All heavy atoms as TSV, in Angstrom:
chain	resi	resn	atom	element	x	y	z
A	1	MET	N	N	92.890	148.937	49.868
A	1	MET	CA	C	92.921	149.305	48.471
A	1	MET	C	C	92.519	148.097	47.617
A	1	MET	O	O	92.975	147.002	47.869
A	1	MET	CB	C	94.357	149.772	48.112
A	1	MET	CG	C	94.513	150.159	46.667
A	1	MET	SD	S	96.140	150.766	46.246
A	1	MET	CE	C	96.049	152.426	46.898
A	2	THR	N	N	91.682	148.325	46.680
A	2	THR	CA	C	91.196	147.234	45.822
A	2	THR	C	C	92.190	147.001	44.659
A	2	THR	O	O	93.005	147.865	44.359
A	2	THR	CB	C	89.800	147.519	45.242
A	2	THR	OG1	O	89.903	148.619	44.353
A	2	THR	CG2	C	88.797	147.786	46.318
A	3	LEU	N	N	92.047	145.877	44.040
A	3	LEU	CA	C	92.889	145.576	42.892
A	3	LEU	C	C	92.677	146.585	41.769
A	3	LEU	O	O	93.596	147.067	41.133
A	3	LEU	CB	C	92.565	144.159	42.366
A	3	LEU	CG	C	93.340	143.725	41.136
A	3	LEU	CD1	C	94.847	143.661	41.414
A	3	LEU	CD2	C	92.871	142.343	40.682
A	4	LYS	N	N	91.409	146.981	41.566
A	4	LYS	CA	C	91.067	147.950	40.551
A	4	LYS	C	C	91.768	149.274	40.788
A	4	LYS	O	O	92.187	149.967	39.859
A	4	LYS	CB	C	89.553	148.131	40.498
A	4	LYS	CG	C	89.053	149.027	39.427
A	4	LYS	CD	C	87.538	149.066	39.436
A	4	LYS	CE	C	86.965	150.133	38.570
A	4	LYS	NZ	N	85.526	150.195	38.641
A	5	GLN	N	N	91.878	149.655	42.059
A	5	GLN	CA	C	92.532	150.934	42.406
A	5	GLN	C	C	94.056	150.869	42.287
A	5	GLN	O	O	94.695	151.834	41.909
A	5	GLN	CB	C	92.160	151.316	43.832
A	5	GLN	CG	C	90.692	151.684	43.990
A	5	GLN	CD	C	90.304	151.818	45.452
A	5	GLN	OE1	O	90.880	151.113	46.311
A	5	GLN	NE2	N	89.344	152.653	45.735
A	6	SER	N	N	94.634	149.699	42.611
A	6	SER	CA	C	96.072	149.591	42.653
A	6	SER	C	C	96.719	149.211	41.301
A	6	SER	O	O	97.869	149.489	41.080
A	6	SER	CB	C	96.498	148.561	43.688
A	6	SER	OG	O	96.030	147.270	43.355
A	7	ASN	N	N	95.955	148.606	40.405
A	7	ASN	CA	C	96.506	148.144	39.141
A	7	ASN	C	C	96.281	149.209	38.076
A	7	ASN	O	O	95.136	149.496	37.718
A	7	ASN	CB	C	95.850	146.834	38.736
A	7	ASN	CG	C	96.462	146.218	37.518
A	7	ASN	OD1	O	96.973	146.909	36.644
A	7	ASN	ND2	N	96.445	144.908	37.447
A	8	PRO	N	N	97.332	149.792	37.535
A	8	PRO	CA	C	97.175	150.870	36.550
A	8	PRO	C	C	96.475	150.388	35.255
A	8	PRO	O	O	95.904	151.177	34.569
A	8	PRO	CB	C	98.591	151.346	36.260
A	8	PRO	CG	C	99.480	150.207	36.689
A	8	PRO	CD	C	98.736	149.484	37.773
A	9	HIS	N	N	96.535	149.087	34.963
A	9	HIS	CA	C	95.914	148.554	33.775
A	9	HIS	C	C	94.412	148.443	33.904
A	9	HIS	O	O	93.714	148.252	32.916
A	9	HIS	CB	C	96.503	147.205	33.405
A	9	HIS	CG	C	97.977	147.243	33.195
A	9	HIS	ND1	N	98.535	147.806	32.054
A	9	HIS	CD2	C	99.011	146.811	33.943
A	9	HIS	CE1	C	99.836	147.724	32.135
A	9	HIS	NE2	N	100.156	147.118	33.270
A	10	LEU	N	N	93.893	148.558	35.130
A	10	LEU	CA	C	92.458	148.407	35.358
A	10	LEU	C	C	91.768	149.752	35.625
A	10	LEU	O	O	90.540	149.776	35.712
A	10	LEU	CB	C	92.205	147.475	36.566
A	10	LEU	CG	C	92.730	146.051	36.413
A	10	LEU	CD1	C	92.494	145.280	37.700
A	10	LEU	CD2	C	92.089	145.354	35.238
A	11	LYS	N	N	92.483	150.817	35.714
A	11	LYS	CA	C	91.902	152.101	36.048
A	11	LYS	C	C	91.015	152.663	34.949
A	11	LYS	O	O	89.962	153.228	35.250
A	11	LYS	CB	C	92.978	153.124	36.422
A	11	LYS	CG	C	93.606	152.784	37.779
A	11	LYS	CD	C	94.614	153.806	38.201
A	11	LYS	CE	C	95.193	153.442	39.560
A	11	LYS	NZ	N	96.162	154.372	40.037
A	12	SER	N	N	91.378	152.493	33.717
A	12	SER	CA	C	90.587	153.016	32.601
A	12	SER	C	C	89.540	151.969	32.220
A	12	SER	O	O	89.859	150.814	31.944
A	12	SER	CB	C	91.457	153.305	31.414
A	12	SER	OG	O	90.693	153.447	30.227
A	13	ALA	N	N	88.280	152.371	32.114
A	13	ALA	CA	C	87.218	151.446	31.723
A	13	ALA	C	C	87.436	150.885	30.352
A	13	ALA	O	O	87.214	149.686	30.104
A	13	ALA	CB	C	85.842	152.163	31.827
A	14	ALA	N	N	87.885	151.716	29.422
A	14	ALA	CA	C	88.104	151.235	28.034
A	14	ALA	C	C	89.247	150.223	27.994
A	14	ALA	O	O	89.118	149.198	27.330
A	14	ALA	CB	C	88.425	152.441	27.145
A	15	VAL	N	N	90.321	150.494	28.687
A	15	VAL	CA	C	91.485	149.562	28.716
A	15	VAL	C	C	91.070	148.266	29.400
A	15	VAL	O	O	91.431	147.163	28.952
A	15	VAL	CB	C	92.681	150.221	29.404
A	15	VAL	CG1	C	93.801	149.225	29.628
A	15	VAL	CG2	C	93.196	151.387	28.587
A	16	ARG	N	N	90.334	148.396	30.489
A	16	ARG	CA	C	89.843	147.235	31.248
A	16	ARG	C	C	88.972	146.334	30.373
A	16	ARG	O	O	89.158	145.116	30.338
A	16	ARG	CB	C	89.098	147.708	32.476
A	16	ARG	CG	C	88.801	146.644	33.477
A	16	ARG	CD	C	88.277	147.205	34.800
A	16	ARG	NE	N	87.116	148.091	34.668
A	16	ARG	CZ	C	87.066	149.370	34.964
A	16	ARG	NH1	N	88.132	149.958	35.454
A	16	ARG	NH2	N	85.991	150.064	34.832
A	17	GLU	N	N	88.053	146.935	29.629
A	17	GLU	CA	C	87.168	146.150	28.744
A	17	GLU	C	C	87.976	145.471	27.636
A	17	GLU	O	O	87.726	144.297	27.333
A	17	GLU	CB	C	86.106	147.064	28.162
A	17	GLU	CG	C	85.077	146.309	27.309
A	17	GLU	CD	C	83.986	147.224	26.801
A	17	GLU	OE1	O	83.760	148.303	27.341
A	17	GLU	OE2	O	83.333	146.809	25.819
A	18	ALA	N	N	88.893	146.175	27.058
A	18	ALA	CA	C	89.721	145.594	25.998
A	18	ALA	C	C	90.545	144.446	26.510
A	18	ALA	O	O	90.651	143.386	25.864
A	18	ALA	CB	C	90.614	146.656	25.347
A	19	ALA	N	N	91.123	144.584	27.672
A	19	ALA	CA	C	91.931	143.519	28.267
A	19	ALA	C	C	91.086	142.307	28.608
A	19	ALA	O	O	91.520	141.156	28.425
A	19	ALA	CB	C	92.635	144.032	29.512
A	20	LEU	N	N	89.886	142.540	29.099
A	20	LEU	CA	C	88.994	141.416	29.418
A	20	LEU	C	C	88.644	140.670	28.124
A	20	LEU	O	O	88.598	139.431	28.113
A	20	LEU	CB	C	87.747	141.937	30.098
A	20	LEU	CG	C	86.686	140.873	30.451
A	20	LEU	CD1	C	87.243	139.872	31.407
A	20	LEU	CD2	C	85.454	141.544	31.010
A	21	ARG	N	N	88.381	141.380	27.062
A	21	ARG	CA	C	88.048	140.728	25.771
A	21	ARG	C	C	89.216	139.889	25.247
A	21	ARG	O	O	89.034	138.779	24.803
A	21	ARG	CB	C	87.628	141.768	24.756
A	21	ARG	CG	C	87.197	141.176	23.453
A	21	ARG	CD	C	86.108	141.986	22.799
A	21	ARG	NE	N	85.668	141.401	21.562
A	21	ARG	CZ	C	84.749	140.466	21.445
A	21	ARG	NH1	N	84.112	140.030	22.486
A	21	ARG	NH2	N	84.435	139.967	20.292
A	22	VAL	N	N	90.427	140.435	25.345
A	22	VAL	CA	C	91.605	139.687	24.909
A	22	VAL	C	C	91.775	138.438	25.770
A	22	VAL	O	O	92.030	137.346	25.247
A	22	VAL	CB	C	92.879	140.582	24.974
A	22	VAL	CG1	C	94.127	139.751	24.835
A	22	VAL	CG2	C	92.802	141.656	23.905
A	23	SER	N	N	91.585	138.594	27.060
A	23	SER	CA	C	91.717	137.452	27.976
A	23	SER	C	C	90.693	136.373	27.646
A	23	SER	O	O	91.030	135.176	27.569
A	23	SER	CB	C	91.549	137.931	29.399
A	23	SER	OG	O	91.637	136.837	30.293
A	24	ALA	N	N	89.455	136.759	27.419
A	24	ALA	CA	C	88.411	135.798	27.091
A	24	ALA	C	C	88.707	135.126	25.764
A	24	ALA	O	O	88.544	133.885	25.596
A	24	ALA	CB	C	87.045	136.467	27.052
A	25	ARG	N	N	89.142	135.905	24.756
A	25	ARG	CA	C	89.421	135.329	23.439
A	25	ARG	C	C	90.583	134.321	23.502
A	25	ARG	O	O	90.468	133.225	22.957
A	25	ARG	CB	C	89.744	136.466	22.452
A	25	ARG	CG	C	89.961	135.947	21.046
A	25	ARG	CD	C	90.234	137.064	20.054
A	25	ARG	NE	N	91.426	137.786	20.392
A	25	ARG	CZ	C	91.527	139.132	20.549
A	25	ARG	NH1	N	90.487	139.865	20.376
A	25	ARG	NH2	N	92.672	139.685	20.861
A	26	THR	N	N	91.629	134.652	24.169
A	26	THR	CA	C	92.780	133.768	24.211
A	26	THR	C	C	92.490	132.526	25.055
A	26	THR	O	O	92.884	131.417	24.700
A	26	THR	CB	C	94.058	134.469	24.705
A	26	THR	OG1	O	93.817	135.042	25.973
A	26	THR	CG2	C	94.499	135.543	23.717
A	27	SER	N	N	91.800	132.701	26.161
A	27	SER	CA	C	91.441	131.567	27.018
A	27	SER	C	C	90.481	130.625	26.284
A	27	SER	O	O	90.601	129.404	26.387
A	27	SER	CB	C	90.808	132.027	28.307
A	27	SER	OG	O	91.742	132.765	29.067
A	28	SER	N	N	89.530	131.212	25.560
A	28	SER	CA	C	88.582	130.395	24.798
A	28	SER	C	C	89.290	129.637	23.676
A	28	SER	O	O	88.956	128.491	23.396
A	28	SER	CB	C	87.480	131.283	24.202
A	28	SER	OG	O	86.751	131.876	25.248
A	29	ALA	N	N	90.273	130.255	23.040
A	29	ALA	CA	C	90.992	129.591	21.971
A	29	ALA	C	C	91.716	128.352	22.484
A	29	ALA	O	O	91.775	127.323	21.836
A	29	ALA	CB	C	91.993	130.556	21.316
A	30	VAL	N	N	92.265	128.448	23.710
A	30	VAL	CA	C	92.928	127.313	24.325
A	30	VAL	C	C	91.955	126.171	24.488
A	30	VAL	O	O	92.292	125.012	24.303
A	30	VAL	CB	C	93.535	127.705	25.687
A	30	VAL	CG1	C	94.010	126.505	26.459
A	30	VAL	CG2	C	94.694	128.677	25.488
A	31	GLU	N	N	90.719	126.495	24.832
A	31	GLU	CA	C	89.667	125.475	25.030
A	31	GLU	C	C	89.044	125.029	23.701
A	31	GLU	O	O	88.222	124.159	23.690
A	31	GLU	CB	C	88.557	126.016	25.918
A	31	GLU	CG	C	89.041	126.334	27.327
A	31	GLU	CD	C	89.452	125.085	28.099
A	31	GLU	OE1	O	88.869	124.020	27.853
A	31	GLU	OE2	O	90.377	125.186	28.923
A	32	GLY	N	N	89.417	125.665	22.596
A	32	GLY	CA	C	88.860	125.292	21.313
A	32	GLY	C	C	87.568	125.988	20.961
A	32	GLY	O	O	86.865	125.598	20.053
A	33	ILE	N	N	87.209	127.032	21.692
A	33	ILE	CA	C	85.976	127.794	21.465
A	33	ILE	C	C	86.370	129.069	20.722
A	33	ILE	O	O	86.830	130.028	21.314
A	33	ILE	CB	C	85.280	128.142	22.786
A	33	ILE	CG1	C	85.080	126.893	23.624
A	33	ILE	CG2	C	83.976	128.871	22.527
A	33	ILE	CD1	C	84.707	127.197	25.054
A	34	ARG	N	N	86.207	129.097	19.410
A	34	ARG	CA	C	86.618	130.240	18.616
A	34	ARG	C	C	85.461	131.020	17.990
A	34	ARG	O	O	85.611	132.177	17.678
A	34	ARG	CB	C	87.621	129.818	17.569
A	34	ARG	CG	C	88.897	129.298	18.120
A	34	ARG	CD	C	89.851	128.854	17.044
A	34	ARG	NE	N	91.096	128.382	17.600
A	34	ARG	CZ	C	91.333	127.198	18.032
A	34	ARG	NH1	N	90.367	126.296	17.991
A	34	ARG	NH2	N	92.500	126.816	18.539
A	35	ALA	N	N	84.314	130.383	17.837
A	35	ALA	CA	C	83.221	130.986	17.082
A	35	ALA	C	C	82.796	132.370	17.578
A	35	ALA	O	O	82.579	133.256	16.764
A	35	ALA	CB	C	82.011	130.028	17.062
A	36	PRO	N	N	82.670	132.602	18.858
A	36	PRO	CA	C	82.221	133.929	19.297
A	36	PRO	C	C	83.189	135.068	18.959
A	36	PRO	O	O	82.829	136.229	18.973
A	36	PRO	CB	C	82.062	133.795	20.794
A	36	PRO	CG	C	82.013	132.366	21.099
A	36	PRO	CD	C	82.764	131.684	20.008
A	37	PHE	N	N	84.452	134.724	18.687
A	37	PHE	CA	C	85.476	135.719	18.493
A	37	PHE	C	C	85.911	135.853	17.028
A	37	PHE	O	O	86.877	136.550	16.733
A	37	PHE	CB	C	86.658	135.408	19.390
A	37	PHE	CG	C	86.274	135.387	20.851
A	37	PHE	CD1	C	86.100	134.185	21.494
A	37	PHE	CD2	C	86.065	136.559	21.514
A	37	PHE	CE1	C	85.705	134.155	22.829
A	37	PHE	CE2	C	85.665	136.541	22.862
A	37	PHE	CZ	C	85.506	135.340	23.487
A	38	VAL	N	N	85.230	135.161	16.134
A	38	VAL	CA	C	85.528	135.262	14.702
A	38	VAL	C	C	85.194	136.709	14.238
A	38	VAL	O	O	84.196	137.286	14.705
A	38	VAL	CB	C	84.700	134.219	13.924
A	38	VAL	CG1	C	84.893	134.406	12.426
A	38	VAL	CG2	C	85.087	132.824	14.344
A	39	LYS	N	N	85.978	137.235	13.339
A	39	LYS	CA	C	85.704	138.588	12.862
A	39	LYS	C	C	84.296	138.694	12.310
A	39	LYS	O	O	83.874	137.813	11.549
A	39	LYS	CB	C	86.705	138.997	11.776
A	39	LYS	CG	C	88.066	139.323	12.312
A	39	LYS	CD	C	88.936	139.893	11.243
A	39	LYS	CE	C	90.274	140.286	11.840
A	39	LYS	NZ	N	91.169	140.880	10.868
A	40	GLY	N	N	83.585	139.713	12.725
A	40	GLY	CA	C	82.240	139.911	12.253
A	40	GLY	C	C	81.159	139.224	13.065
A	40	GLY	O	O	79.997	139.425	12.831
A	41	ALA	N	N	81.526	138.408	14.035
A	41	ALA	CA	C	80.557	137.680	14.858
A	41	ALA	C	C	79.848	138.710	15.757
A	41	ALA	O	O	80.455	139.592	16.337
A	41	ALA	CB	C	81.218	136.617	15.685
A	42	GLN	N	N	78.559	138.552	15.867
A	42	GLN	CA	C	77.771	139.424	16.703
A	42	GLN	C	C	77.152	138.596	17.835
A	42	GLN	O	O	76.671	137.485	17.601
A	42	GLN	CB	C	76.636	140.095	15.918
A	42	GLN	CG	C	77.109	140.992	14.803
A	42	GLN	CD	C	77.722	142.278	15.351
A	42	GLN	OE1	O	77.284	142.805	16.350
A	42	GLN	NE2	N	78.722	142.769	14.678
A	43	SER	N	N	77.166	139.104	19.031
A	43	SER	CA	C	76.492	138.397	20.133
A	43	SER	C	C	75.669	139.424	20.911
A	43	SER	O	O	76.125	140.525	21.181
A	43	SER	CB	C	77.495	137.699	21.046
A	43	SER	OG	O	78.261	138.645	21.735
A	44	ALA	N	N	74.488	139.031	21.223
A	44	ALA	CA	C	73.596	139.911	21.989
A	44	ALA	C	C	73.661	139.495	23.443
A	44	ALA	O	O	73.783	138.330	23.779
A	44	ALA	CB	C	72.169	139.768	21.465
A	45	SER	N	N	73.642	140.485	24.321
A	45	SER	CA	C	73.619	140.197	25.753
A	45	SER	C	C	72.247	139.677	26.137
A	45	SER	O	O	71.228	140.143	25.605
A	45	SER	CB	C	73.899	141.464	26.536
A	45	SER	OG	O	75.192	141.943	26.248
A	46	PRO	N	N	72.198	138.701	27.030
A	46	PRO	CA	C	70.898	138.169	27.475
A	46	PRO	C	C	70.128	139.254	28.226
A	46	PRO	O	O	70.721	140.114	28.868
A	46	PRO	CB	C	71.254	136.991	28.358
A	46	PRO	CG	C	72.678	137.194	28.741
A	46	PRO	CD	C	73.306	138.031	27.676
A	47	ALA	N	N	68.806	139.198	28.128
A	47	ALA	CA	C	67.971	140.190	28.770
A	47	ALA	C	C	67.949	140.048	30.305
A	47	ALA	O	O	67.736	141.017	31.005
A	47	ALA	CB	C	66.525	140.056	28.231
A	48	SER	N	N	68.218	138.820	30.795
A	48	SER	CA	C	68.180	138.617	32.231
A	48	SER	C	C	69.105	137.425	32.581
A	48	SER	O	O	69.581	136.729	31.698
A	48	SER	CB	C	66.774	138.278	32.667
A	48	SER	OG	O	66.356	137.023	32.110
A	49	THR	N	N	69.294	137.256	33.846
A	49	THR	CA	C	70.095	136.120	34.330
A	49	THR	C	C	69.441	134.834	33.931
A	49	THR	O	O	70.097	133.849	33.507
A	49	THR	CB	C	70.258	136.174	35.873
A	49	THR	OG1	O	70.899	137.433	36.194
A	49	THR	CG2	C	71.096	135.057	36.368
A	50	GLU	N	N	68.126	134.768	34.027
A	50	GLU	CA	C	67.398	133.569	33.687
A	50	GLU	C	C	67.563	133.238	32.183
A	50	GLU	O	O	67.729	132.093	31.825
A	50	GLU	CB	C	65.872	133.732	34.002
A	50	GLU	CG	C	65.577	133.776	35.460
A	50	GLU	CD	C	65.855	135.116	36.105
A	50	GLU	OE1	O	66.009	136.144	35.372
A	50	GLU	OE2	O	65.955	135.168	37.349
A	51	ALA	N	N	67.555	134.251	31.342
A	51	ALA	CA	C	67.751	134.047	29.902
A	51	ALA	C	C	69.162	133.539	29.642
A	51	ALA	O	O	69.362	132.634	28.783
A	51	ALA	CB	C	67.529	135.330	29.149
A	52	PHE	N	N	70.124	134.040	30.357
A	52	PHE	CA	C	71.513	133.561	30.216
A	52	PHE	C	C	71.650	132.112	30.599
A	52	PHE	O	O	72.234	131.329	29.881
A	52	PHE	CB	C	72.419	134.451	31.104
A	52	PHE	CG	C	73.866	133.998	31.129
A	52	PHE	CD1	C	74.700	134.331	30.105
A	52	PHE	CD2	C	74.344	133.250	32.172
A	52	PHE	CE1	C	76.017	133.919	30.117
A	52	PHE	CE2	C	75.671	132.845	32.199
A	52	PHE	CZ	C	76.504	133.177	31.148
A	53	ILE	N	N	71.057	131.747	31.720
A	53	ILE	CA	C	71.110	130.353	32.191
A	53	ILE	C	C	70.414	129.432	31.200
A	53	ILE	O	O	70.919	128.376	30.859
A	53	ILE	CB	C	70.482	130.223	33.618
A	53	ILE	CG1	C	71.391	130.973	34.611
A	53	ILE	CG2	C	70.322	128.778	33.995
A	53	ILE	CD1	C	70.750	131.163	35.956
A	54	GLU	N	N	69.247	129.854	30.706
A	54	GLU	CA	C	68.531	129.030	29.751
A	54	GLU	C	C	69.303	128.825	28.452
A	54	GLU	O	O	69.378	127.737	27.890
A	54	GLU	CB	C	67.163	129.622	29.434
A	54	GLU	CG	C	66.266	128.807	28.556
A	54	GLU	CD	C	65.970	127.437	29.111
A	54	GLU	OE1	O	65.863	127.300	30.348
A	54	GLU	OE2	O	65.857	126.470	28.310
A	55	HIS	N	N	69.956	129.886	27.986
A	55	HIS	CA	C	70.769	129.796	26.777
A	55	HIS	C	C	71.864	128.739	26.930
A	55	HIS	O	O	72.037	127.907	26.069
A	55	HIS	CB	C	71.402	131.187	26.476
A	55	HIS	CG	C	72.449	131.139	25.427
A	55	HIS	ND1	N	72.167	131.035	24.081
A	55	HIS	CD2	C	73.808	131.159	25.528
A	55	HIS	CE1	C	73.293	130.991	23.403
A	55	HIS	NE2	N	74.295	131.083	24.254
A	56	TRP	N	N	72.555	128.769	28.077
A	56	TRP	CA	C	73.656	127.824	28.259
A	56	TRP	C	C	73.168	126.406	28.557
A	56	TRP	O	O	73.824	125.445	28.170
A	56	TRP	CB	C	74.620	128.323	29.331
A	56	TRP	CG	C	75.472	129.387	28.708
A	56	TRP	CD1	C	75.375	130.737	28.859
A	56	TRP	CD2	C	76.504	129.181	27.740
A	56	TRP	NE1	N	76.272	131.391	28.043
A	56	TRP	CE2	C	76.980	130.452	27.362
A	56	TRP	CE3	C	77.082	128.057	27.167
A	56	TRP	CZ2	C	77.994	130.611	26.447
A	56	TRP	CZ3	C	78.100	128.235	26.242
A	56	TRP	CH2	C	78.555	129.503	25.946
A	57	LYS	N	N	71.985	126.272	29.144
A	57	LYS	CA	C	71.424	124.932	29.320
A	57	LYS	C	C	71.142	124.309	27.942
A	57	LYS	O	O	71.392	123.148	27.719
A	57	LYS	CB	C	70.145	124.990	30.139
A	57	LYS	CG	C	70.384	125.113	31.605
A	57	LYS	CD	C	69.071	125.120	32.372
A	57	LYS	CE	C	69.284	125.213	33.855
A	57	LYS	NZ	N	68.018	125.234	34.582
A	58	GLN	N	N	70.619	125.121	27.035
A	58	GLN	CA	C	70.352	124.626	25.650
A	58	GLN	C	C	71.637	124.310	24.951
A	58	GLN	O	O	71.717	123.281	24.248
A	58	GLN	CB	C	69.538	125.701	24.872
A	58	GLN	CG	C	68.152	125.869	25.351
A	58	GLN	CD	C	67.408	126.991	24.643
A	58	GLN	OE1	O	67.972	127.634	23.752
A	58	GLN	NE2	N	66.177	127.240	25.026
A	59	ARG	N	N	72.650	125.117	25.103
A	59	ARG	CA	C	73.955	124.829	24.440
A	59	ARG	C	C	74.542	123.553	24.962
A	59	ARG	O	O	75.079	122.727	24.226
A	59	ARG	CB	C	74.941	125.974	24.627
A	59	ARG	CG	C	74.489	127.269	24.019
A	59	ARG	CD	C	75.250	127.738	22.797
A	59	ARG	NE	N	76.519	127.212	22.528
A	59	ARG	CZ	C	77.618	127.933	22.234
A	59	ARG	NH1	N	77.523	129.266	22.285
A	59	ARG	NH2	N	78.729	127.377	21.897
A	60	VAL	N	N	74.483	123.380	26.288
A	60	VAL	CA	C	75.083	122.164	26.892
A	60	VAL	C	C	74.293	120.932	26.421
A	60	VAL	O	O	74.878	119.900	26.064
A	60	VAL	CB	C	75.087	122.278	28.420
A	60	VAL	CG1	C	75.406	120.945	29.065
A	60	VAL	CG2	C	76.073	123.340	28.851
A	61	GLY	N	N	72.988	121.035	26.378
A	61	GLY	CA	C	72.139	119.922	25.934
A	61	GLY	C	C	72.434	119.546	24.472
A	61	GLY	O	O	72.425	118.371	24.135
A	62	ALA	N	N	72.686	120.510	23.668
A	62	ALA	CA	C	72.939	120.269	22.234
A	62	ALA	C	C	74.324	119.699	22.040
A	62	ALA	O	O	74.567	119.015	21.021
A	62	ALA	CB	C	72.780	121.577	21.450
A	63	ASN	N	N	75.255	119.973	22.908
A	63	ASN	CA	C	76.640	119.530	22.735
A	63	ASN	C	C	77.070	118.552	23.841
A	63	ASN	O	O	78.191	118.584	24.252
A	63	ASN	CB	C	77.572	120.744	22.775
A	63	ASN	CG	C	77.348	121.651	21.599
A	63	ASN	OD1	O	77.123	121.193	20.503
A	63	ASN	ND2	N	77.353	122.945	21.849
A	64	ALA	N	N	76.155	117.722	24.295
A	64	ALA	CA	C	76.478	116.773	25.335
A	64	ALA	C	C	77.667	115.910	24.934
A	64	ALA	O	O	77.745	115.400	23.829
A	64	ALA	CB	C	75.281	115.895	25.649
A	65	ARG	N	N	78.585	115.784	25.859
A	65	ARG	CA	C	79.814	115.006	25.571
A	65	ARG	C	C	79.667	113.641	26.051
A	65	ARG	O	O	79.451	113.166	27.042
A	65	ARG	CB	C	81.019	115.671	26.185
A	65	ARG	CG	C	81.304	117.005	25.539
A	65	ARG	CD	C	82.499	117.652	26.164
A	65	ARG	NE	N	82.639	118.999	25.658
A	65	ARG	CZ	C	83.721	119.669	25.682
A	65	ARG	NH1	N	84.801	119.180	26.227
A	65	ARG	NH2	N	83.800	120.855	25.232
C-alpha cells in the first residue's frame, strides 16, 4: 500500500494540492523566501525541465552569497 492510498489527507487531489501549497509556503517562510507567496503574486510554470533549471541557475547567479 502506498502512502497516497493509506493517508486520508492525500486521497483527494484538491486537498493534496492545498496541503502541498501550505507546506511550501510555511517552509519557505522559515527560510525567508516570501515573495512567491505574497497575495496576488503570479508564477508561471516552466515550459520544460531545461527552462526550470535555467531559471534557477539565473536566480542563483543573481543572488550569489
